[in-house]
C-alpha positions as CSV (number, residue, x, y, z in Angstrom):
1,M,-9.6,62.9,60.3
2,T,-10.7,62.6,56.7
3,S,-7.1,62.5,55.6
4,A,-6.2,59.9,58.1
5,L,-9.0,57.6,56.9
6,R,-8.1,58.0,53.3
7,P,-5.4,55.3,53.3
8,L,-7.8,52.9,55.1
9,R,-10.5,53.6,52.5
10,L,-8.0,52.8,49.8
11,L,-7.0,49.6,51.5
12,V,-10.7,48.6,51.9
13,A,-11.4,49.4,48.3
14,A,-8.4,47.5,47.2
15,S,-9.4,44.5,49.3
16,I,-12.8,44.6,47.7
17,L,-11.8,45.3,44.1
18,L,-8.9,42.9,44.0
19,P,-10.9,39.8,44.7
20,I,-13.5,41.0,42.2
21,A,-10.8,41.5,39.6
22,I,-9.2,38.2,40.3
23,F,-12.6,36.5,40.2
24,G,-13.5,38.2,36.9
25,F,-10.2,37.1,35.4
26,A,-10.7,33.6,36.7
27,A,-14.2,33.6,35.2
28,Y,-12.9,34.6,31.9
29,I,-10.3,31.9,31.8
30,S,-12.8,29.3,33.0
31,Y,-15.3,30.2,30.3
32,H,-12.8,29.8,27.6
33,Q,-11.6,26.5,29.0
34,H,-15.2,25.2,29.0
35,L,-15.6,26.4,25.5
36,A,-12.4,24.6,24.4
37,E,-13.5,21.4,26.2
38,A,-16.9,21.7,24.4
39,R,-15.2,22.0,21.0
40,D,-13.0,19.0,21.8
41,R,-16.1,17.0,22.8
42,V,-17.9,17.9,19.6
43,Q,-14.8,17.0,17.6
44,R,-14.4,13.6,19.3
45,N,-18.1,12.9,18.8
46,L,-17.7,13.8,15.1
47,N,-14.8,11.4,14.7
48,T,-17.0,8.7,16.3
49,V,-20.0,9.2,14.0
50,Y,-17.7,9.6,11.0
51,E,-16.0,6.3,11.5
52,H,-19.4,4.6,12.1
53,A,-20.8,6.1,8.9
54,L,-17.7,4.9,6.9
55,K,-18.1,1.3,8.1
56,V,-21.9,1.3,7.5
57,F,-21.6,2.8,4.0
58,E,-18.9,0.2,3.2
59,T,-21.5,-2.5,4.1
60,F,-24.0,-0.8,1.8
61,E,-21.4,-0.7,-1.0
62,L,-20.7,-4.4,-0.6
63,S,-24.5,-5.1,-0.6
64,A,-24.9,-3.1,-3.8
65,R,-22.1,-5.0,-5.5
66,Y,-23.7,-8.3,-4.4
67,L,-27.0,-7.2,-5.9
68,D,-25.3,-6.2,-9.1
69,E,-23.5,-9.5,-9.4
70,L,-26.7,-11.4,-8.6
71,T,-28.6,-9.7,-11.5
72,E,-25.8,-9.1,-14.0
73,N,-26.5,-10.2,-17.5
74,T,-29.9,-11.4,-16.4
75,S,-33.0,-10.3,-18.4
76,E,-36.2,-8.9,-16.8
77,A,-38.0,-12.1,-17.7
78,D,-35.4,-14.3,-16.0
79,I,-35.5,-12.2,-12.9
80,R,-39.3,-12.5,-12.7
81,G,-39.0,-16.2,-13.4
82,R,-36.5,-16.6,-10.5
83,E,-38.2,-14.1,-8.2
84,A,-38.6,-16.6,-5.3
85,E,-35.0,-17.8,-5.5
86,I,-33.5,-14.2,-5.7
87,S,-35.9,-12.9,-3.1
88,S,-34.8,-15.6,-0.7
89,R,-31.1,-14.8,-1.2
90,L,-31.8,-11.1,-0.7
91,K,-33.8,-11.8,2.5
92,S,-31.0,-13.8,4.0
93,L,-28.8,-10.7,3.6
94,T,-31.3,-8.2,5.0
95,D,-31.9,-10.6,8.0
96,T,-28.2,-10.6,8.7
97,L,-27.6,-6.9,8.5
98,P,-30.0,-4.8,10.6
99,Q,-28.9,-1.5,8.9
100,L,-30.5,-2.7,5.6
101,R,-34.2,-2.1,5.1
102,D,-34.4,-4.0,1.9
103,L,-32.7,-4.7,-1.5
104,W,-34.7,-4.0,-4.7
105,V,-34.3,-4.6,-8.4
106,I,-36.4,-2.2,-10.5
107,G,-37.0,-2.7,-14.3
108,P,-36.6,0.0,-16.9
109,S,-40.3,0.9,-16.8
110,G,-40.2,1.7,-13.1
111,A,-41.9,-1.6,-12.0
112,P,-40.1,-3.5,-9.2
113,L,-39.0,-7.0,-10.2
114,V,-37.8,-8.5,-7.0
115,S,-37.2,-7.5,-3.3
116,G,-35.7,-9.1,-0.2
117,T,-38.8,-8.5,2.0
118,V,-41.7,-8.3,-0.4
119,F,-42.8,-11.5,-2.1
120,P,-44.6,-11.9,-4.4
121,M,-44.0,-8.4,-5.8
122,P,-47.2,-6.4,-6.2
123,K,-47.8,-4.1,-9.1
124,I,-46.2,-0.8,-8.0
125,D,-44.9,2.1,-10.2
126,L,-41.7,3.6,-8.9
127,S,-40.8,5.6,-12.0
128,D,-41.7,8.9,-10.2
129,R,-39.0,8.3,-7.5
130,D,-36.2,10.8,-7.7
131,Y,-33.5,8.1,-7.8
132,F,-35.2,6.4,-10.7
133,R,-35.4,9.7,-12.7
134,V,-31.8,10.5,-12.0
135,H,-30.5,7.2,-13.3
136,K,-32.8,7.1,-16.3
137,D,-31.9,10.7,-17.4
138,S,-28.1,10.4,-16.7
139,P,-26.0,7.4,-18.0
140,D,-23.1,8.6,-15.8
141,S,-25.1,9.1,-12.6
142,G,-22.9,6.6,-10.6
143,T,-24.1,5.9,-7.0
144,Y,-27.0,8.1,-5.9
145,V,-28.2,8.6,-2.3
146,S,-31.8,9.7,-2.1
147,E,-33.6,11.7,0.5
148,V,-35.8,9.9,3.1
149,L,-38.8,8.3,1.4
150,K,-42.0,6.6,2.6
151,A,-42.4,3.0,1.5
152,R,-45.3,2.2,-0.8
153,A,-45.3,-1.5,0.0
154,A,-45.0,-1.2,3.8
155,D,-45.5,1.4,6.5
156,T,-41.8,2.4,6.9
157,T,-39.4,5.1,5.9
158,F,-36.0,4.7,4.3
159,F,-33.4,6.3,2.1
160,T,-31.7,4.6,-0.8
161,M,-28.3,4.1,-2.3
162,S,-29.0,3.2,-5.9
163,R,-27.2,2.4,-9.2
164,R,-28.1,2.3,-12.8
165,T,-28.1,-1.1,-14.6
166,R,-27.2,-1.5,-18.2
167,G,-29.5,-3.1,-20.8
168,P,-28.7,-4.3,-24.3
169,N,-26.5,-2.0,-26.3
170,N,-25.8,0.1,-23.2
171,T,-29.4,1.2,-22.9
172,F,-31.1,1.9,-19.6
173,G,-31.8,-1.4,-17.9
174,G,-33.4,-0.3,-14.7
175,V,-32.1,0.5,-11.2
176,T,-30.8,-1.5,-8.2
177,T,-31.4,0.0,-4.8
178,V,-30.2,-0.6,-1.2
179,S,-32.9,0.7,1.2
180,I,-31.4,2.0,4.4
181,A,-33.1,2.3,7.8
182,P,-32.7,5.8,9.2
183,E,-33.4,4.5,12.7
184,Y,-30.3,2.4,12.6
185,F,-28.2,5.6,12.7
186,I,-30.6,7.3,15.2
187,Q,-30.3,4.3,17.6
188,F,-26.5,4.5,17.4
189,Y,-26.5,8.3,18.0
190,A,-28.7,7.9,21.0
191,K,-26.1,5.7,22.7
192,L,-23.4,8.4,22.5
193,P,-22.6,10.4,25.6
194,P,-25.2,13.2,26.1
195,P,-25.8,16.0,25.6
196,G,-25.3,16.2,21.9
197,V,-26.9,16.6,18.5
198,F,-26.0,14.3,15.6
199,A,-27.1,14.1,12.0
200,L,-26.5,12.5,8.6
201,I,-27.4,15.0,5.8
202,R,-27.0,15.4,2.1
203,D,-25.1,18.3,0.5
204,D,-28.5,19.9,-0.4
205,G,-29.6,19.9,3.2
206,A,-31.8,16.8,3.1
207,I,-31.8,15.2,6.6
208,L,-31.3,11.4,6.3
209,A,-31.0,10.7,10.1
210,R,-30.9,13.0,13.2
211,Y,-30.8,12.6,16.9
212,P,-32.9,13.9,18.6
213,D,-35.3,12.8,15.9
214,L,-37.1,15.8,14.2
215,S,-38.2,13.8,11.1
216,K,-41.9,14.7,11.7
217,R,-41.1,18.4,11.9
218,L,-38.0,19.0,9.8
219,E,-37.0,17.1,6.7
220,R,-34.4,19.5,5.2
221,L,-32.0,22.2,6.4
222,S,-32.5,25.7,4.9
223,P,-29.7,26.9,2.6
224,E,-29.4,29.9,5.0
225,S,-28.9,27.7,8.0
226,T,-25.5,27.9,9.9
227,V,-24.3,24.5,8.8
228,M,-25.3,24.8,5.1
229,R,-23.7,28.3,4.8
230,S,-20.5,26.9,6.2
231,I,-20.5,23.9,3.9
232,K,-20.8,26.2,0.9
233,V,-17.6,28.0,2.0
234,H,-15.7,25.0,3.4
235,P,-17.1,21.9,1.6
236,T,-14.7,19.3,3.1
237,E,-15.1,19.9,6.8
238,G,-15.5,22.7,9.3
239,F,-16.4,24.0,12.7
240,V,-19.1,26.6,13.1
241,T,-21.2,28.3,15.8
242,G,-24.6,29.7,15.1
243,T,-28.3,29.8,15.8
244,S,-30.7,27.1,14.6
245,S,-33.3,28.4,12.1
246,F,-35.6,25.7,13.4
247,D,-35.7,26.1,17.1
248,G,-33.6,29.3,17.6
249,H,-31.1,27.6,19.9
250,S,-27.4,28.5,19.6
251,R,-25.1,25.5,19.0
252,L,-21.5,24.6,18.2
253,F,-21.4,22.3,15.1
254,A,-18.6,20.3,13.5
255,Y,-19.2,18.5,10.1
256,R,-17.2,16.4,7.7
257,K,-17.8,15.1,4.2
258,M,-17.7,11.4,3.5
259,P,-15.5,10.2,0.6
260,R,-17.2,9.3,-2.7
261,Y,-20.7,10.4,-1.4
262,N,-22.6,13.7,-1.2
263,I,-23.1,12.9,2.5
264,Y,-22.0,14.8,5.6
265,V,-21.9,13.7,9.2
266,V,-22.7,16.4,11.8
267,S,-22.0,16.7,15.5
268,G,-23.2,19.5,17.7
269,I,-23.8,20.7,21.3
270,E,-26.0,23.5,22.5
271,S,-24.2,26.7,23.7
272,D,-26.6,26.8,26.7
273,V,-25.0,23.5,27.9
274,V,-21.6,25.1,27.8
275,L,-22.9,28.2,29.6
276,R,-24.7,26.1,32.2
277,D,-21.6,24.0,33.0
278,W,-19.6,27.2,33.3
279,L,-22.1,28.9,35.6
280,T,-22.2,25.8,37.8
281,N,-18.4,25.8,38.0
282,M,-18.3,29.5,38.9
283,G,-21.0,29.1,41.5
284,S,-18.8,26.5,43.3
285,H,-16.0,29.1,43.2
286,L,-18.3,31.7,44.8
287,I,-19.1,29.2,47.6
288,F,-15.5,28.5,48.4
289,G,-14.6,32.2,48.1
290,L,-11.5,33.9,47.3
291,P,-9.0,31.2,48.3
292,A,-10.6,28.8,45.8
293,T,-10.6,31.6,43.2
294,I,-6.9,32.2,43.7
295,A,-6.3,28.4,43.6
296,M,-8.2,28.3,40.3
297,I,-6.1,31.0,38.9
298,G,-3.0,29.0,39.8
299,L,-4.5,25.8,38.3
300,G,-5.4,27.8,35.2
301,I,-1.8,29.0,34.9
302,M,-0.6,25.5,35.4
303,A,-3.0,24.2,32.8
304,L,-1.9,26.8,30.3
305,R,1.8,26.0,31.0
306,R,1.0,22.3,30.6
307,T,-0.9,22.9,27.4
308,R,2.1,24.9,26.1
309,R,4.5,22.2,27.1
310,E,2.3,19.5,25.5
311,A,2.1,21.6,22.3
312,I,5.9,22.0,22.3
313,A,6.3,18.3,22.9
314,H,3.8,17.5,20.2
315,T,5.7,19.7,17.7
316,Q,8.9,18.0,18.7
317,L,7.3,14.6,18.3
318,Q,6.1,15.5,14.8
319,Q,9.6,16.7,13.9
320,E,11.1,13.6,15.3
321,V,8.7,11.4,13.3
322,A,9.4,13.3,10.1
323,R,13.2,13.1,10.8
324,R,12.9,9.3,11.3
325,E,10.9,8.9,8.2
326,R,13.5,10.8,6.2
327,T,16.2,8.7,7.9
328,E,14.4,5.5,7.0
329,L,14.0,6.5,3.4
330,A,17.7,7.4,3.3
331,L,18.5,4.0,4.9
332,Q,16.4,2.2,2.3
333,Q,18.2,4.0,-0.5
334,A,21.6,3.2,1.1
335,L,20.6,-0.5,1.4
336,K,19.5,-0.5,-2.2
337,M,22.8,1.0,-3.3
338,E,24.7,-1.5,-1.2
339,A,22.9,-4.4,-2.7
340,V,23.7,-3.2,-6.2
341,G,27.3,-2.5,-5.2
342,R,27.7,-6.1,-3.8
343,L,26.2,-7.5,-7.0
344,T,28.4,-5.5,-9.4
345,G,31.5,-5.8,-7.3
346,G,31.1,-9.6,-7.1
347,V,31.1,-10.0,-10.9
348,A,33.2,-7.0,-11.9
349,H,36.6,-8.6,-11.7
350,D,35.9,-11.7,-13.9
351,F,33.6,-9.7,-16.2
352,N,36.1,-6.9,-16.8
353,N,38.8,-9.5,-17.5
354,L,36.6,-11.0,-20.2
355,L,35.8,-7.6,-21.7
356,T,39.5,-6.7,-21.6
357,A,40.4,-9.8,-23.5
358,I,37.5,-9.3,-26.0
359,L,38.4,-5.7,-26.6
360,G,42.1,-6.3,-26.8
361,N,41.8,-9.2,-29.3
362,V,39.3,-7.2,-31.5
363,D,41.8,-4.3,-31.5
364,L,44.6,-6.6,-32.5
365,A,42.5,-8.1,-35.2
366,L,41.6,-4.7,-36.5
367,R,45.3,-3.8,-36.8
368,R,45.9,-6.9,-38.8
369,V,42.9,-6.8,-41.2
370,P,44.1,-6.8,-44.8
371,E,43.4,-3.7,-46.8
372,G,40.2,-4.0,-48.7
373,D,38.5,-6.5,-46.5
374,D,35.7,-4.0,-45.4
375,R,33.2,-6.7,-44.5
376,L,35.6,-8.2,-41.8
377,R,36.5,-4.7,-40.6
378,R,32.8,-3.8,-40.2
379,S,32.1,-7.0,-38.2
380,L,35.1,-6.3,-35.9
381,N,34.0,-2.7,-35.4
382,S,30.5,-3.9,-34.4
383,A,32.0,-6.4,-31.9
384,R,34.2,-3.6,-30.5
385,Q,31.3,-1.2,-30.1
386,A,29.2,-3.9,-28.4
387,S,32.1,-4.6,-26.0
388,E,32.5,-0.9,-25.3
389,R,28.8,-0.6,-24.5
390,A,29.1,-3.5,-22.1
391,A,32.1,-1.9,-20.4
392,S,30.3,1.4,-20.1
393,L,27.4,-0.4,-18.5
394,V,29.7,-2.0,-15.8
395,Q,31.4,1.4,-15.2
396,R,28.0,3.1,-14.7
397,L,26.9,0.4,-12.3
398,L,30.1,0.8,-10.4
399,A,29.7,4.6,-10.3
400,F,26.1,4.2,-8.9
401,S,27.3,1.8,-6.2
402,R,30.2,4.2,-5.3
403,Q,32.9,1.7,-6.3
404,H,34.3,3.5,-9.3
405,P,37.8,4.6,-8.3
406,L,38.1,8.4,-8.2
407,E,41.3,10.2,-9.1
408,E,40.6,13.4,-7.1
409,K,42.3,16.7,-8.0
410,A,41.8,20.3,-7.0
411,V,39.4,21.4,-9.7
412,D,38.3,24.9,-10.8
413,V,34.8,24.1,-11.9
414,N,34.5,27.3,-13.9
415,R,37.5,26.3,-16.1
416,L,36.1,22.8,-16.5
417,V,32.7,24.1,-17.6
418,Q,34.3,26.5,-20.0
419,G,36.4,23.8,-21.5
420,M,33.3,21.7,-22.1
421,S,31.2,24.4,-23.8
422,E,32.1,23.4,-27.4
423,L,31.6,19.7,-26.6
424,L,28.2,20.4,-25.1
425,R,27.1,22.4,-28.0
426,R,28.0,19.7,-30.5
427,T,26.4,17.0,-28.3
428,I,23.0,18.7,-27.8
429,G,22.5,20.2,-31.2
430,E,21.8,23.6,-32.7
431,T,18.1,23.8,-31.6
432,I,19.1,24.2,-27.9
433,T,20.9,27.3,-26.6
434,V,23.7,26.7,-24.1
435,E,24.2,29.4,-21.5
436,T,26.7,29.5,-18.6
437,V,26.4,31.6,-15.5
438,L,29.8,31.3,-13.8
439,A,30.3,32.9,-10.3
440,G,33.4,35.0,-9.7
441,G,35.8,33.9,-7.0
442,L,34.5,30.3,-7.1
443,W,36.1,28.0,-4.5
444,K,37.9,24.9,-5.7
445,T,36.7,21.4,-4.9
446,A,38.4,18.0,-4.6
447,V,36.8,15.9,-7.3
448,D,37.6,13.5,-10.1
449,P,37.5,15.9,-13.2
450,N,36.8,13.2,-15.7
451,Q,33.9,11.9,-13.7
452,L,32.5,15.5,-13.2
453,E,32.7,16.0,-17.0
454,N,30.9,12.7,-17.5
455,A,28.2,13.8,-15.0
456,L,27.6,17.1,-16.6
457,L,27.5,15.5,-20.1
458,N,24.9,13.0,-18.8
459,L,22.8,15.8,-17.4
460,A,23.1,17.8,-20.7
461,V,22.0,14.7,-22.7
462,N,19.0,14.2,-20.4
463,A,18.1,17.9,-20.8
464,R,18.4,17.6,-24.6
465,D,16.0,14.6,-24.6
466,A,13.5,16.6,-22.5
467,M,13.5,19.4,-25.1
468,P,12.7,17.7,-28.4
469,E,11.6,21.0,-30.0
470,G,14.5,23.0,-28.7
471,G,15.0,25.2,-25.6
472,R,17.6,26.6,-23.3
473,L,20.2,24.7,-21.2
474,T,21.8,26.7,-18.4
475,I,24.9,25.7,-16.4
476,E,25.4,27.8,-13.3
477,T,28.1,27.8,-10.6
478,A,28.1,29.4,-7.2
479,N,29.6,29.3,-3.7
480,T,27.0,28.2,-1.2
481,Y,26.4,27.0,2.3
482,L,24.2,24.1,3.4
483,D,23.0,24.7,7.0
484,E,22.0,22.1,9.5
485,A,18.3,22.7,8.9
486,Y,18.7,21.9,5.2
487,V,20.8,18.8,5.9
488,A,18.2,17.5,8.4
489,A,15.3,18.3,6.1
490,N,16.8,16.5,3.1
491,A,18.3,13.5,5.1
492,T,21.5,13.9,3.2
493,E,24.7,12.1,4.1
494,A,26.7,15.3,3.3
495,P,27.5,17.4,6.4
496,H,26.6,21.0,6.7
497,G,29.2,23.4,5.5
498,Q,30.6,25.2,2.5
499,Y,30.0,23.8,-1.0
500,V,30.6,24.5,-4.6
501,L,27.2,24.5,-6.5
502,V,26.9,23.3,-10.1
503,A,23.3,23.6,-11.4
504,V,22.1,22.3,-14.7
505,S,18.7,23.7,-15.8
506,D,16.5,23.2,-18.8
507,T,13.2,24.5,-20.2
508,G,12.0,21.0,-21.1
509,T,9.0,18.8,-20.2
510,G,9.9,18.5,-16.5
511,M,9.2,15.6,-14.1
512,T,6.2,14.5,-12.0
513,R,6.7,13.9,-8.3
514,D,6.7,10.1,-8.8
515,V,9.4,10.3,-11.5
516,I,11.6,12.6,-9.2
517,D,11.3,10.0,-6.4
518,R,12.6,7.2,-8.7
519,A,14.9,9.2,-10.9
520,F,18.2,8.0,-9.3
521,E,17.2,4.3,-9.3
522,P,19.3,2.2,-11.6
523,F,17.6,1.1,-14.8
524,F,14.7,3.4,-14.2
525,T,13.9,5.5,-17.3
526,T,11.0,7.2,-18.9
527,K,12.5,7.0,-22.4
528,P,11.2,4.5,-25.0
529,T,12.7,1.0,-25.1
530,G,16.1,1.1,-26.6
531,A,16.5,4.8,-26.1
532,G,18.3,4.7,-22.8
533,T,19.8,2.4,-20.1
534,G,18.4,4.2,-17.1
535,L,21.9,4.5,-15.6
536,G,22.7,8.1,-16.5
537,L,21.3,9.8,-13.4
538,S,22.3,6.8,-11.3
539,M,25.9,7.3,-12.3
540,V,25.7,11.0,-11.5
541,Y,24.1,10.2,-8.1
542,G,26.8,7.6,-7.2
543,F,29.6,9.9,-8.3
544,V,28.3,12.9,-6.2
545,K,27.7,10.7,-3.1
546,Q,31.2,9.1,-3.5
547,S,32.6,12.7,-3.7
548,R,31.0,13.4,-0.3
549,G,28.5,15.8,-2.0
550,H,24.7,16.2,-2.3
551,I,22.4,16.2,-5.4
552,K,18.8,17.5,-5.6
553,I,16.2,17.6,-8.3
554,Y,13.8,20.6,-8.6
555,S,11.2,20.0,-11.3
556,E,7.5,20.3,-12.2
557,A,5.7,18.7,-15.1
558,G,5.8,21.2,-18.1
559,E,8.0,23.7,-16.2
560,G,11.5,22.3,-16.9
561,T,14.0,20.8,-14.5
562,S,17.0,22.0,-12.4
563,I,19.5,19.5,-11.0
564,K,21.8,21.0,-8.4
565,I,25.1,19.3,-7.5
566,Y,26.8,20.4,-4.2
567,L,30.5,19.5,-4.0
568,P,32.5,20.1,-0.8
569,R,34.8,23.1,-0.8
570,L,38.5,22.2,-0.8
571,M,39.9,24.1,2.3
572,D,43.6,23.3,1.8
573,E,44.5,23.4,-1.9
574,S,48.1,22.5,-1.3
575,A,47.0,19.1,0.0
576,I,46.0,17.7,-3.4
577,E,47.3,17.8,-6.9
578,P,45.8,20.6,-9.0
579,W,43.9,19.8,-12.2
580,L,45.4,21.4,-15.3
581,P,43.1,21.6,-18.3
582,S,46.1,21.5,-20.6
583,E,46.7,17.9,-19.7
584,A,43.9,16.9,-22.0
585,A,45.7,18.5,-25.0
586,H,48.5,15.9,-24.8
587,E,46.3,12.8,-24.6
588,A,46.2,12.4,-28.4
589,E,49.9,12.8,-28.8
590,A,51.2,9.8,-30.8
591,A,53.2,7.4,-28.8
592,V,56.8,7.0,-29.9
593,R,58.3,3.5,-29.9
594,R,60.9,3.4,-27.2
595,P,63.1,0.6,-26.0
596,E,61.9,0.6,-22.3
597,Q,61.5,-2.8,-20.6
598,I,58.2,-3.6,-18.9
599,L,57.5,-6.5,-16.5
600,L,53.9,-7.7,-17.0
601,V,52.3,-9.8,-14.2
602,E,48.7,-10.9,-15.1
603,D,47.1,-14.2,-14.2
604,D,44.4,-14.1,-16.9
605,E,45.9,-15.8,-20.0
606,E,43.9,-13.8,-22.6
607,V,44.6,-10.4,-20.9
608,N,48.3,-11.3,-20.5
609,R,48.6,-12.3,-24.2
610,F,46.7,-9.2,-25.5
611,S,48.7,-6.7,-23.3
612,S,52.0,-8.2,-24.3
613,E,51.3,-8.1,-28.0
614,V,50.0,-4.5,-27.8
615,L,53.1,-3.3,-25.9
616,R,55.5,-5.2,-28.1
617,D,53.8,-3.7,-31.2
618,E,54.5,-0.3,-29.7
619,G,58.2,-1.1,-29.5
620,Y,58.5,-2.0,-25.8
621,H,60.5,-5.0,-24.5
622,V,57.9,-7.0,-22.5
623,I,58.7,-9.8,-20.0
624,S,55.5,-11.5,-18.8
625,T,54.5,-14.0,-16.1
626,H,51.3,-15.0,-14.2
627,E,52.1,-14.8,-10.5
628,G,54.0,-12.6,-8.0
629,A,56.9,-14.9,-7.0
630,S,58.0,-15.5,-10.6
631,G,57.6,-11.8,-11.2
632,L,60.2,-11.0,-8.5
633,R,62.6,-13.5,-10.0
634,L,62.3,-11.9,-13.4
635,L,62.8,-8.5,-11.9
636,D,66.1,-9.6,-10.3
637,A,67.2,-11.2,-13.6
638,N,66.4,-8.1,-15.7
639,P,67.9,-5.0,-14.2
640,G,66.7,-2.9,-17.2
641,V,63.0,-3.2,-16.2
642,Q,61.6,0.3,-15.8
643,L,57.9,-0.4,-15.3
644,L,56.0,-3.0,-13.3
645,F,52.5,-3.5,-14.8
646,T,50.6,-5.9,-12.5
647,D,47.1,-7.0,-11.8
648,V,46.0,-6.4,-8.2
649,V,44.3,-9.9,-7.8
650,L,46.9,-12.6,-8.3
651,P,47.0,-16.3,-7.6
652,G,49.3,-17.8,-4.9
653,G,50.4,-16.1,-1.7
654,M,51.2,-12.7,-3.1
655,N,48.8,-10.1,-4.5
656,G,49.7,-7.2,-6.7
657,R,50.1,-4.7,-3.8
658,Q,52.5,-7.0,-2.0
659,L,54.4,-7.6,-5.2
660,A,54.8,-3.8,-5.7
661,D,55.8,-3.4,-2.1
662,E,58.7,-5.9,-2.5
663,A,59.6,-4.7,-5.9
664,L,60.0,-1.1,-4.7
665,R,62.1,-2.2,-1.8
666,R,64.5,-3.9,-4.2
667,R,64.3,-1.2,-7.0
668,P,63.4,2.2,-5.4
669,N,63.3,3.9,-8.9
670,L,60.9,1.4,-10.4
671,K,57.6,2.7,-11.7
672,V,54.4,0.8,-11.0
673,L,51.1,0.6,-12.8
674,F,48.2,-1.4,-11.4
675,T,45.2,-2.8,-13.2
676,T,42.0,-4.4,-11.8
677,G,38.4,-5.0,-12.6
678,Y,37.4,-5.2,-9.0
679,T,37.5,-1.9,-7.0
680,R,37.2,-3.2,-3.4
681,N,40.8,-4.4,-3.1
682,A,44.2,-3.5,-1.8
683,I,44.8,-0.2,-3.6
684,I,41.4,1.4,-3.4
685,H,39.8,2.5,-0.1
686,H,36.4,4.2,0.3
687,G,36.2,4.5,-3.5
688,R,39.4,6.6,-3.8
689,L,42.9,5.6,-5.0
690,D,45.6,5.5,-2.4
691,A,48.2,8.2,-2.8
692,D,51.0,7.7,-5.4
693,V,49.1,4.8,-7.0
694,E,48.5,4.7,-10.8
695,L,45.6,2.5,-12.0
696,L,44.3,1.4,-15.4
697,T,40.8,0.1,-14.8
698,K,39.6,-3.0,-16.7
699,P,38.3,-3.4,-19.3
700,F,40.8,-1.3,-21.3
701,T,41.5,-1.0,-25.0
702,S,44.8,-1.1,-26.7
703,D,44.8,2.7,-27.1
704,A,44.1,3.2,-23.4
705,L,46.9,0.8,-22.4
706,V,49.5,2.5,-24.7
707,K,48.5,5.9,-23.5
708,K,48.6,5.1,-19.8
709,V,52.0,3.2,-20.0
710,R,53.5,6.2,-21.9
711,Q,52.1,8.6,-19.3
712,I,53.7,6.6,-16.4
713,L,57.1,6.3,-18.1
714,D,57.1,10.0,-19.0
715,L,56.5,11.1,-15.4
716,D,59.3,13.2,-13.9
717,A,61.3,11.1,-11.4
718,K,60.9,12.2,-7.8
719,D,63.6,12.0,-5.2
720,P,64.0,8.2,-4.8
721,V,64.2,8.2,-1.0
722,T,61.1,10.4,-0.6
723,R,59.1,8.5,-3.2
724,V,59.8,5.1,-1.9
725,S,59.1,6.2,1.7
726,A,55.8,7.7,0.8
727,V,54.6,4.7,-1.2
728,L,55.7,2.1,1.4
729,D,54.2,4.1,4.3
730,N,50.9,4.5,2.4
731,I,50.7,0.8,1.6
732,K,51.6,-0.4,5.1
733,E,49.0,1.9,6.7
734,K,46.2,0.5,4.7
735,P,44.4,-2.6,6.0
736,R,44.6,-5.5,3.7
737,D,41.3,-6.4,2.0
């Protein structure tokens, strides 16, 4: 019998214990929900009283300024003589603002001079007030908020916001005070949703206002009270639970410090209120029984899930806001670059033509200066240097705006850095040590080697200027990978993937955050006037972005700087011409006069004349014209022409690219060299030269012209059919600008 009842007893026990366990679990969840709601209520109330205090104290601050302006540069005798006028003006202010008890001007002896509510002013000595002593003893006391005081001229209480006034020769001239009514705050606190405890206190525990009002029983919080101990540990804001040292009640408190004042606002709620609400709620569950308890558990689970979803949604929202902010900053930077690009591109063509003519004629004049005329030679050299600086300025602006044409090659960055070592050491001086940390097995990258060398040289010069007393410059290379998280966090235009890293680091003065944020802006510089153009980092930035890369500055003031350049890995090295360092060794080879014929088509008269004279001086036979149609006629009439040297922008119905198209159709073995001062045209797309196109960028010097022409004429001839087909296909596939 006993064994038969055992399963039943277990079932009964389970039927009793299970509801108890469920109810206990539900009670636990319910209590913590009530506690969380109480904390939220306290925090919301704190936000309300904090915003109220900010606005009220702003009014006090404006009143104090008005009082200072009213009595500024006014002697004590003048104030007493104008007491009626000044008192009337102060009274109009106190009548308008109920939070103001009064406005006072107190002389250096402690005797009040004028008030907004007391007229005429009786003889009162206020030199024993704490605010008066503070300002008298401390010239730098600033704005002082006193504890609650009892008025001597009326039956009221108040606390003051006071300031020191200056007398002759910066002596103590007295005190101006704004008397504040505590009940103004108490009345506001009384209107807030009950139940709650609200207070305005100083950082030493002095109570300025409290609701419920305990001013007759409690004027200051003990240093050992819950709130004061928490303020000592967390002086800005905090949330704390503890027992009141005054009435022994347990409360939840939240507090926050006001800016510029030693004042805290406090919001609280009694723990008994939370417990009472929770017990009432649980009593309702007991009345409805187990079904309601189970339903509550379900609702609790749903609430937890909803809270979790809301937390996830909030996190996603924050991430989206941050992403949009980064995107907006990147868009602003892109628009700024586009604006500079349009400006420079619009003037580059004509400006570069002018510079080409100036440089060319100066070069010609230098060649023809008589021996011994050093004065004329110095003047011409000065003009040449000024023109070269102007040309460099235009090229840097073009580089920043991503319009400088890039001649990309498959570059081994390690070999390029090694080849620059001696140049860098000569450039930055003996007081700076140059170190290179080159990674083994470094990937190649498709980049313009000349522009990369210029970028590294610019960074090295900036590093040198940041180390006036010497230091260490380190150039490091490495293979790296930029993941999606990094790309999103930095709002870079470069896609995630494999990159070649080139880092230039120094041990110099470093940069502040404000300088880092503006470092890439054109014309921004921290160097003294005349010591820099502010275009060095701008040029580096534009070159890296035009090369589909990414650049990042890591720096702290006094800790040095590291600038990291990320260039995309070249995946197919056979698709692009390799860079050979030995090419640079032949650049200085003297040109030999040869009888080749050159057809020059240039619409600018000065550039045409200068180019013709330079090439003829080098022994070439030059046939020149100013537009495309006549160029074709001269080409047909002179079968010995080996090189067509043409400007891209020409007058009439035919531009330089169309001229080359027709010339190659008639003469497949003809070599073509373009020149232009404007990069958004028929032979340059997305900042890069079209394939099989040779370009001499304006402005150019006579040496650069001779060197480029010799280079083109010395190129090994390709198979005529293949070469013509490639060039014509490339030209026809490009949209006309």
